[in-house]
N, C-alpha and C positions, 0 to 999 in steps of 0.2 A: 843740374836738373832746369835750367832755365833753356838750355840748348833742346833737350827732350820735349819740353812742353810746346816750344816753338815747332818742331818737326811734327808734333802730334796736331797742333793746330793747322798747320800748313796742308798736311795730308788730308785732314778732314775738309778744309776749305777745298781743295782739289777734288775730293770725291763728291762733295755736294755740286761743285760747278759741272763735273762729269754728268751727274745725273740729271741736273737742270738742261743742260744742253741736250742730252738724248731724249728727255722728255718733251722738249720744245720742237725738236726735229721730228719725233713721232707725230706731235699734235698738228704741226703745220705742213705735213707731207701731204700732197693731192693722193688719195687712194687710187685714181686711174693711172698715175704716173707711176706709183709703187708697183701695182700690178703689172705694168709694162716691163718695169725693171726686172721683177720676178721672173716674168715669162722669159725675157730674153736671157738671163742667167742659167736657164735649164736646159 
């Protein structure tokens, strides 16, 4: 039981960290630079 709890807590922490990093990247990205990257990908 303790192992499962540890795994669930670790998974939750990893999910929250992923969301925070993704949100931070979206907030801090320069829109002009993002538009350039999107245009060059097409």
